C-alpha positions as CSV (number, residue, x, y, z in Angstrom):
1,M,27.5,35.2,35.2
2,I,26.9,31.5,34.6
3,L,26.8,30.9,38.2
4,K,24.1,33.5,38.6
5,Y,22.1,32.0,35.9
6,L,22.1,28.7,37.5
7,R,21.3,29.9,40.9
8,L,18.2,31.9,39.4
9,R,17.1,28.8,37.4
10,K,17.1,26.6,40.6
11,R,14.9,28.7,42.3
12,A,12.0,27.8,39.6
13,S,9.3,25.7,41.1
14,K,9.7,22.0,40.8
15,D,7.2,19.2,41.2
16,A,7.6,15.9,43.7
17,S,10.2,14.5,41.3
18,G,12.2,17.6,40.9
19,N,11.4,18.4,37.6
20,S,10.8,22.3,36.6
21,T,7.1,23.4,36.3
22,T,7.8,26.8,34.9
23,P,9.6,26.7,31.8
24,R,10.9,30.4,30.7
25,T,8.5,31.9,28.2
26,G,9.6,34.2,25.3
27,A,9.9,34.4,21.4
28,L,11.6,31.3,21.5
29,D,11.6,28.7,24.3
30,L,10.6,25.5,25.7
31,V,7.2,24.9,26.4
32,N,4.8,22.4,28.2
33,R,2.5,19.9,26.5
34,N,0.8,16.8,27.9
35,D,2.9,14.3,25.8
36,R,6.0,16.6,25.8
37,P,6.4,17.6,29.5
38,F,9.2,20.1,30.3
39,V,11.7,18.8,32.5
40,R,15.1,19.6,34.2
41,N,17.5,16.5,34.1
42,A,20.1,15.3,36.3
43,G,22.7,17.7,34.8
44,N,20.3,20.7,35.5
45,V,19.6,20.9,31.8
46,E,16.1,22.2,30.8
47,S,14.6,19.9,28.4
48,G,11.2,19.9,26.4
49,L,9.6,21.0,23.3
50,L,10.7,23.8,21.4
51,A,8.2,26.5,20.2
52,E,8.1,29.8,18.8
53,A,6.3,32.5,20.9
54,G,5.6,30.0,23.3
55,T,3.1,28.0,21.3
56,P,4.2,24.5,19.7
57,V,2.8,23.6,16.4
58,N,1.8,20.1,16.6
59,S,3.1,17.8,13.7
60,T,0.5,15.6,12.5
61,A,0.4,12.4,10.2
62,R,-1.0,12.0,6.6
63,T,-4.1,10.0,6.6
64,M,-6.4,8.7,3.8
65,R,-9.6,6.7,3.4
66,I,-10.6,4.0,1.2
67,Q,-14.2,2.5,1.0
68,T,-15.5,-1.0,0.3
69,H,-18.4,-0.9,-2.0
70,S,-22.1,-1.5,-1.0
71,S,-22.8,-3.5,-3.9
72,N,-19.7,-4.4,-5.9
73,K,-18.4,-7.1,-3.4
74,V,-14.7,-7.5,-2.4
75,I,-13.9,-11.1,-3.9
76,H,-10.7,-13.3,-4.3
77,G,-7.9,-12.2,-6.4
78,Q,-8.5,-8.2,-6.2
79,T,-5.5,-6.2,-5.5
80,F,-4.8,-2.8,-4.2
81,S,-1.8,-0.7,-3.1
82,V,-0.7,1.6,-0.6
83,G,2.3,3.3,-1.9
84,N,4.5,0.2,-2.2
85,Y,2.5,-2.2,-0.3
86,H,0.4,-4.4,-2.4
87,F,-2.5,-6.3,-1.0
88,E,-4.3,-9.3,-2.6
89,I,-7.8,-10.5,-1.3
90,N,-7.4,-14.2,-0.6
91,A,-10.6,-16.6,-0.2
92,T,-8.7,-20.0,-0.9
93,D,-6.2,-20.7,1.8
94,G,-5.8,-17.1,3.1
95,V,-2.1,-17.0,3.1
96,T,-0.8,-17.7,-0.4
97,A,0.0,-14.9,-2.9
98,S,-1.0,-15.4,-6.6
99,N,2.6,-14.2,-7.6
100,V,4.8,-15.9,-5.1
101,G,8.5,-15.0,-5.8
102,A,7.5,-11.9,-7.8
103,V,10.4,-9.6,-8.4
104,A,9.2,-5.9,-8.1
105,E,9.9,-3.4,-10.9
106,K,9.5,0.1,-11.3
107,A,7.9,1.3,-14.5
108,Q,10.3,3.3,-16.7
109,G,10.0,5.4,-19.8
110,T,12.4,7.6,-22.0
111,I,12.1,11.3,-23.2
112,T,14.2,12.1,-26.0
113,V,14.8,15.8,-27.1
114,T,16.2,15.7,-30.6
115,S,15.6,19.6,-31.0
116,Q,14.1,22.5,-29.5
117,P,10.4,22.5,-28.7
118,A,8.2,25.2,-29.3
119,D,7.0,27.8,-26.9
120,T,3.9,26.4,-24.9
121,E,4.6,22.8,-26.0
122,V,4.3,20.3,-23.0
123,V,5.1,16.9,-21.7
124,L,2.6,15.1,-19.4
125,I,4.2,12.9,-16.6
126,G,1.6,11.5,-14.3
127,A,-0.4,14.3,-13.1
128,T,2.0,17.2,-13.7
129,T,2.3,18.9,-17.1
130,Y,5.6,20.4,-17.9
131,T,5.3,23.5,-20.3
132,F,8.4,24.5,-22.4
133,K,8.9,28.4,-22.3
134,N,11.1,30.9,-23.8
135,T,10.3,32.9,-20.6
136,P,9.3,30.6,-17.8
137,A,6.7,32.1,-15.2
138,G,5.2,28.9,-13.6
139,A,6.1,26.2,-11.1
140,A,6.3,23.5,-13.9
141,H,7.7,25.8,-16.7
142,V,10.8,24.4,-18.5
143,K,13.2,27.1,-20.0
144,I,13.9,26.3,-23.6
145,G,17.8,26.6,-23.5
146,A,20.3,27.5,-26.2
147,T,20.5,23.9,-27.3
148,A,18.5,20.8,-27.1
149,A,20.9,19.1,-24.6
150,I,20.5,22.3,-22.4
151,T,16.7,22.1,-22.7
152,A,16.8,18.5,-21.8
153,D,19.0,19.3,-18.7
154,H,16.2,22.0,-17.6
155,L,13.4,19.4,-18.1
156,V,15.3,16.9,-15.8
157,S,15.7,19.9,-13.1
158,A,11.7,20.7,-13.3
159,I,10.9,17.0,-12.7
160,N,13.1,16.5,-9.7
161,G,12.1,19.8,-8.2
162,N,15.1,22.1,-8.6
163,S,14.6,24.1,-11.7
164,G,14.8,27.2,-9.6
165,Q,11.4,28.3,-10.6
166,S,9.1,29.5,-7.8
167,G,6.9,26.8,-6.4
168,N,8.8,24.1,-8.4
169,V,8.6,20.7,-6.5
170,A,9.7,17.4,-7.4
171,N,7.3,15.1,-9.1
172,P,5.7,13.1,-6.6
173,E,5.2,10.2,-9.0
174,V,8.5,9.8,-10.9
175,E,12.3,10.8,-10.9
176,A,14.3,11.8,-13.8
177,K,17.7,11.0,-14.9
178,G,20.0,12.1,-18.0
179,L,21.2,9.1,-19.9
180,N,23.1,11.4,-22.3
181,A,22.7,14.9,-23.7
182,T,19.3,14.3,-25.1
183,K,17.8,11.2,-23.6
184,I,16.1,11.2,-20.1
185,L,15.1,8.2,-18.2
186,I,11.8,8.7,-16.2
187,T,11.5,6.0,-13.4
188,A,8.2,5.6,-11.3
189,K,9.0,6.3,-7.5
190,H,6.7,3.3,-6.5
191,Y,6.7,-0.1,-7.8
192,G,4.1,-2.0,-9.7
193,A,0.7,-0.9,-11.3
194,S,0.8,2.5,-9.7
195,G,3.6,3.4,-12.0
196,S,2.3,1.8,-15.0
197,A,-0.9,4.0,-14.7
198,A,1.1,7.3,-14.8
199,P,0.2,9.3,-18.2
200,F,3.3,9.8,-20.3
201,T,2.7,12.1,-23.4
202,T,3.9,14.9,-25.2
203,T,2.6,17.8,-27.7
204,A,6.1,18.6,-28.9
205,N,6.6,15.5,-31.1
206,P,8.7,15.1,-33.2
207,E,11.0,17.5,-31.3
208,V,10.5,15.8,-28.1
209,T,9.2,12.2,-28.0
210,V,8.1,9.9,-25.4
211,D,7.9,6.0,-25.7
212,G,5.1,3.7,-25.0
213,S,1.4,4.3,-25.8
214,G,0.5,7.1,-23.4
215,T,1.6,5.6,-20.0
216,L,4.9,4.9,-18.4
217,G,6.3,1.5,-18.7
218,A,7.6,1.3,-22.4
219,T,11.4,1.2,-21.3
220,R,10.6,-1.1,-18.3
221,A,7.5,-2.7,-17.7
222,A,6.1,-2.5,-14.0
223,V,5.9,-5.5,-11.8
224,D,4.1,-5.6,-8.7
225,P,5.9,-6.9,-5.7
226,Q,4.6,-10.4,-4.0
227,Y,1.2,-9.6,-3.0
228,I,0.4,-9.5,1.0
229,P,-2.6,-11.8,1.3
230,I,-5.9,-10.5,3.1
231,D,-7.6,-13.5,4.4
232,I,-11.5,-13.2,3.7
233,R,-12.5,-16.7,4.3
234,T,-14.3,-15.9,7.5
235,N,-16.9,-14.0,5.5
236,A,-16.5,-15.6,2.1
237,A,-18.3,-19.1,2.4
238,K,-17.2,-21.8,-0.3
239,A,-20.2,-23.1,-2.4
240,A,-20.7,-27.1,-2.1
241,R,-23.1,-29.6,-3.1
242,V,-23.4,-33.3,-2.0
243,G,-24.0,-36.2,-4.6
244,T,-25.0,-39.7,-3.5
245,F,-24.3,-43.0,-5.1
246,T,-27.1,-45.7,-4.5
247,G,-25.2,-48.4,-6.6
248,T,-22.8,-48.5,-9.3
249,P,-23.3,-46.5,-12.6
250,D,-23.0,-48.0,-15.7
251,A,-20.0,-47.9,-18.0
252,D,-19.6,-44.8,-20.2
253,D,-22.3,-42.8,-17.9
254,T,-21.0,-39.2,-17.3
255,T,-21.3,-36.4,-14.9
256,A,-19.8,-32.9,-15.5
257,I,-18.3,-31.1,-12.5
258,A,-17.5,-27.4,-12.7
259,G,-16.4,-27.6,-16.2
260,T,-14.9,-31.1,-16.3
261,T,-16.8,-34.1,-17.7
262,Y,-16.0,-37.3,-15.8
263,T,-16.9,-40.7,-17.5
264,A,-17.4,-44.0,-15.4
265,K,-15.3,-46.9,-16.9
266,A,-15.9,-50.6,-16.1
267,V,-13.8,-52.1,-13.3
268,G,-10.4,-53.4,-14.7
269,A,-10.6,-51.1,-17.9
270,A,-7.8,-48.6,-18.6
271,T,-8.8,-45.0,-17.6
272,S,-7.4,-41.8,-19.1
273,A,-8.0,-37.9,-18.2
274,G,-11.7,-37.4,-17.7
275,Q,-12.6,-40.8,-16.6
276,F,-13.0,-42.8,-13.3
277,E,-13.4,-46.4,-12.6
278,L,-17.2,-47.1,-11.8
279,G,-16.1,-49.3,-8.7
280,T,-17.7,-52.4,-7.2
281,D,-20.4,-50.8,-5.0
282,S,-21.6,-47.2,-4.0
283,T,-18.7,-46.7,-1.6
284,S,-16.0,-47.2,-4.1
285,A,-17.6,-45.3,-6.9
286,A,-17.9,-42.2,-4.5
287,A,-14.3,-42.6,-3.7
288,N,-13.0,-43.2,-7.3
289,L,-15.0,-40.1,-8.5
290,A,-13.5,-38.1,-5.7
291,A,-10.0,-39.3,-6.5
292,A,-10.6,-38.3,-10.2
293,V,-11.9,-34.7,-9.0
294,N,-8.7,-34.2,-6.8
295,G,-6.5,-35.6,-9.2
296,T,-5.2,-38.1,-6.9
297,D,-5.9,-41.3,-9.0
298,G,-2.8,-41.0,-11.0
299,V,-4.7,-40.2,-14.1
300,N,-6.6,-37.1,-13.7
301,S,-5.4,-33.8,-13.0
302,A,-7.0,-31.9,-10.0
303,N,-10.0,-29.9,-11.1
304,A,-9.0,-26.2,-11.3
305,N,-12.3,-25.0,-9.5
306,V,-13.1,-27.5,-6.8
307,T,-12.3,-30.2,-4.6
308,A,-13.9,-33.4,-3.6
309,S,-14.3,-35.2,-0.2
310,V,-16.1,-38.5,0.4
311,S,-18.0,-40.0,3.3
312,G,-19.2,-43.4,2.6
313,A,-21.4,-43.2,-0.7
314,A,-21.7,-39.4,-0.7
315,V,-19.3,-37.1,-2.5
316,T,-19.0,-33.4,-1.4
317,I,-18.0,-31.1,-4.0
318,T,-16.6,-27.7,-2.6
319,A,-15.6,-24.5,-4.7
320,K,-12.0,-23.8,-4.0
321,I,-12.6,-20.0,-3.9
322,G,-14.8,-18.7,-1.3
323,G,-17.5,-16.3,-2.6
324,A,-20.8,-16.1,-4.4
325,A,-19.2,-16.9,-7.8
326,G,-18.9,-20.5,-6.6
327,S,-22.5,-20.9,-6.5
328,A,-22.5,-20.7,-10.3
329,L,-20.2,-23.8,-11.0
330,A,-22.3,-26.0,-12.9
331,L,-23.1,-29.7,-12.3
332,T,-24.8,-32.2,-14.4
333,D,-25.9,-35.9,-13.6
334,N,-26.0,-38.4,-16.5
335,L,-24.8,-41.1,-14.0
336,D,-27.1,-44.1,-13.2
337,A,-27.3,-44.8,-9.3
338,F,-26.2,-41.4,-8.6
339,T,-28.1,-37.8,-7.9
340,W,-27.1,-34.5,-6.7
341,A,-28.8,-33.4,-3.8
342,S,-32.0,-31.6,-4.8
343,S,-31.4,-32.6,-8.3
344,A,-29.3,-29.6,-8.5
345,T,-27.5,-28.1,-11.5
346,A,-24.9,-26.0,-9.6
347,L,-23.1,-25.7,-6.2
348,T,-24.7,-23.6,-3.6
349,G,-24.2,-21.6,-0.5
350,G,-21.3,-19.4,-1.7
351,T,-21.4,-15.8,-0.1
352,D,-19.4,-12.9,-0.4
353,P,-18.6,-10.6,2.6
354,T,-20.9,-7.6,3.2
355,Q,-19.6,-4.1,3.0
356,A,-19.0,-3.9,6.8
357,Q,-17.3,-7.4,7.0
358,A,-14.8,-6.5,4.3
359,R,-13.9,-3.3,5.9
360,D,-13.2,-5.2,8.9
361,L,-11.2,-8.0,7.4
362,I,-9.0,-5.5,5.7
363,V,-8.5,-3.4,8.7
364,A,-7.5,-6.5,10.5
365,A,-5.3,-7.9,8.0
366,I,-3.3,-4.7,7.4
367,N,-2.8,-4.0,11.0
368,S,-1.5,-7.8,11.7
369,D,0.9,-7.2,9.0
370,V,2.0,-3.8,9.8
371,L,2.6,-3.9,13.5
372,P,5.6,-5.3,14.9
373,T,5.3,-8.2,17.0
374,A,7.9,-9.9,19.4
375,A,8.2,-12.7,17.2
376,N,8.8,-10.4,14.1
377,P,10.1,-7.1,15.2
378,D,11.1,-6.0,11.9
379,Q,7.5,-6.0,10.4
380,R,6.5,-2.8,8.5
381,T,5.6,0.2,10.9
382,D,4.7,2.7,8.2
383,F,1.1,2.9,8.7
384,T,-1.8,1.5,10.8
385,C,-5.6,1.4,9.8
386,A,-9.0,1.6,11.6
387,T,-12.6,1.5,10.8
388,G,-14.1,4.6,10.0
389,G,-17.9,4.4,9.4
390,T,-19.8,2.7,6.6
391,G,-17.2,0.5,4.7
392,N,-14.4,3.1,5.4
393,V,-10.7,2.0,6.0
394,D,-9.0,4.8,7.5
395,I,-5.0,4.8,7.1
396,T,-2.7,6.7,9.3
397,W,0.9,7.0,8.6
398,K,3.0,6.7,11.8
399,K,5.5,9.1,10.4
400,H,4.4,12.7,10.9
401,G,5.2,15.6,8.4
402,T,4.9,16.5,4.8
403,D,7.5,14.4,3.2
404,I,4.9,11.2,2.1
405,D,3.9,12.1,-1.2
406,V,0.1,11.8,-2.1
407,S,-0.1,12.3,-5.8
408,S,-2.8,10.9,-7.9
409,G,-2.0,7.6,-9.8
410,G,0.8,6.5,-7.2
411,G,2.6,7.3,-4.0
412,A,0.8,7.1,-0.9
413,R,-2.6,6.7,-2.3
414,V,-4.6,3.7,-3.0
415,V,-4.5,2.2,-6.4
416,A,-7.4,-0.3,-6.6
417,T,-7.7,-2.9,-9.4
418,P,-11.4,-3.6,-8.5
419,T,-14.5,-1.4,-8.3
420,S,-15.3,-2.6,-4.9
421,L,-12.4,-0.5,-3.4
422,A,-12.0,3.2,-4.0
423,E,-10.3,6.1,-2.5
424,Q,-12.8,8.4,-0.7
425,S,-11.0,11.7,-0.7
426,P,-7.5,13.0,-1.4
427,P,-5.2,12.1,1.7
428,S,-4.5,15.0,4.4
429,A,-1.1,16.5,3.8
430,G,0.0,16.1,7.4
431,V,2.0,19.1,9.3
432,A,5.6,19.1,9.9
433,G,5.3,21.0,13.2
434,T,8.0,22.7,15.1
435,E,9.3,19.8,16.8
436,G,12.6,19.7,14.8
437,L,15.4,17.4,13.4
438,Q,18.0,15.6,15.7
439,G,21.2,17.9,15.8
440,A,19.3,21.1,15.0
441,L,20.4,24.1,16.8
442,R,18.4,27.2,17.5
443,F,19.8,30.4,18.9
444,L,18.1,33.4,21.1
445,Y,20.2,36.3,21.6
446,D,18.9,39.5,23.3
447,G,22.1,41.5,23.5
448,T,21.6,42.5,27.1
449,D,23.1,41.8,30.4
450,A,26.5,40.4,28.9
451,G,24.6,37.5,27.5
452,S,22.8,36.0,30.4
453,N,19.5,35.8,28.6
454,D,21.2,34.4,25.5
455,F,20.5,30.5,24.9
456,V,21.2,27.7,22.6
457,Y,18.5,25.1,21.8
458,I,19.8,21.7,20.7
459,C,17.4,18.9,19.4
460,V,19.0,15.8,21.1
461,D,16.3,13.4,20.4
462,A,14.0,13.1,17.3
463,D,11.9,10.4,16.2
464,D,9.1,11.5,13.9
465,S,8.1,7.7,13.5
466,I,6.4,8.0,17.0
467,N,6.3,11.9,17.2
468,K,8.8,12.0,19.8
469,Y,11.2,15.2,20.1
470,R,13.3,16.7,22.9
471,W,15.2,19.9,22.8
472,N,17.9,20.7,25.6
473,K,18.3,24.5,26.5
474,L,21.8,25.7,27.6
475,P,23.0,29.2,28.3
476,A,24.9,30.4,25.5
477,L,28.0,31.1,27.3
478,I,28.0,27.4,28.5
479,A,27.2,26.0,25.2
480,L,29.7,28.1,23.1
C-alpha cells in the first residue's frame, strides 16, 4: 500500500525544478502560497504550509502608531519607551544617554490579605480590576476562600491568568507571586516608568491592603534602563551669538553669559570662580573669556549651558543643547571695549525639528538601532518602524502572533514623558495564524482504503520572527 501511494504521488505534475505543483486538497492539507510554496524535497516528502480546509490563515504582527505633535516640539531630554526599550531625545552630542550605567528595575508592590474581604470589594492593578466574590462569575472575579490565605492564593491565580474562570487571562502589566500565606508580591512585567505608572489601589481596606500611594513601586521603585539616544542635531540647531573685543576692558567690568557672571580682573591679579584676566590686548581678552566659559583656565568650572570658541578678538558663545530654548539664554554687556553682535541680550538661531523632521529622525534612529548589522549581528530585531503620514511613526513587531501584550500603561505600548509624543490608537492585536510550532503534529485519518489516505503532518521548521513555517507530510503508515 505504501508503494502504491508513492507511485500515485509521483505522477503529480512538477515544475522545471521537479517540485510538485498539485498539492493534495482536503479538510487538512498542505497548500500553496506565494511566500510559502508547496514543494517535494529530495526524499520525496511533500513540504509546505498547513491549512484547514485548504485555506491558510495568515499570521500577522502587532503594530502600533505614535505621533509627533504639530506644535509641542520634540526637544532634548524627552524620553519614551516601547516595551522594555527606552529612548531619549538627544540634541547635544547625539550619542550619550543622560543615565549612563543605569541598572534597570521593575516596579514592585505588595498586597496583604489580613482577613477576608467583603463580596464585591476590589483590587485595581494597572488597567484590570479584580473583584472578590463569594460566587465568581466573571473573568477577573476572585473567589473568596475559606480562609484569608486561600483568598490570597485565588488572587495570585487570577492575576497570573490561571484562576479557572472563563475568560481569565494573565494581567498584561504585572505578575504575582505569593511571599507567604497572606502577602503577595506584584512585579511589573516591564522595566522603568511604565511599571511605576500602573494604578495600584483597593476598596477592601483594611482586610486587604496595598502599599504605596496609588501606583505600583512602593516595595521597589522602578528604574529606567540606560536610554537609547535619538540624535536630532540635524534639525535642532544650537543657538549662538558672537561678541567682539575692540580693546581690553577695565578691571571689574562684567558680562553675564547664560546665567553666569564673569568679571574682568587686572593682568597678574589672582582670579577665582566667575573671574577672568582682562588680558593685554583684544585677542588675549577674548581667549581668556572663552577659557573661563569653558572651564579650561584652571579656575572656573565649565558653564552648564554654553561653550565658547575664539577667533582673534571674537568670542562665539554656543548653546550646548540644540533647540529653540537656547535662544532664550541671556547675555549682558557691561564690559568696556566689548559688544555682543546687534547689541543682543540673548543667543539666537536655536530651532526645534518640525513635526515631519522629528518623525523622520525617530524612525531612522530606531531602525538603525534595531536592525542587525554585519558589525553587530546581535542588535535587537524585535520591531522596526516606518513613517506613516503626518508626524506618524508606525511600529511593527517582527514576531507574528498574539503573545506580545499591549496593555495600557505598559507592555508593548508607548509610554511617553513629553506631550510632543503620543500613542495615536491602540495597537493591533496580531494574528497567530495556522502556521504552527516546531515539532507540532497533526493527523488526518479517513478510515478507508486500509490507511492509504491517512497522513501525519510534522512542523519541522518554525521561525515566527520572520514568519517562516514549514510542514512535512508523510503517509501515516510510514510515519508511524
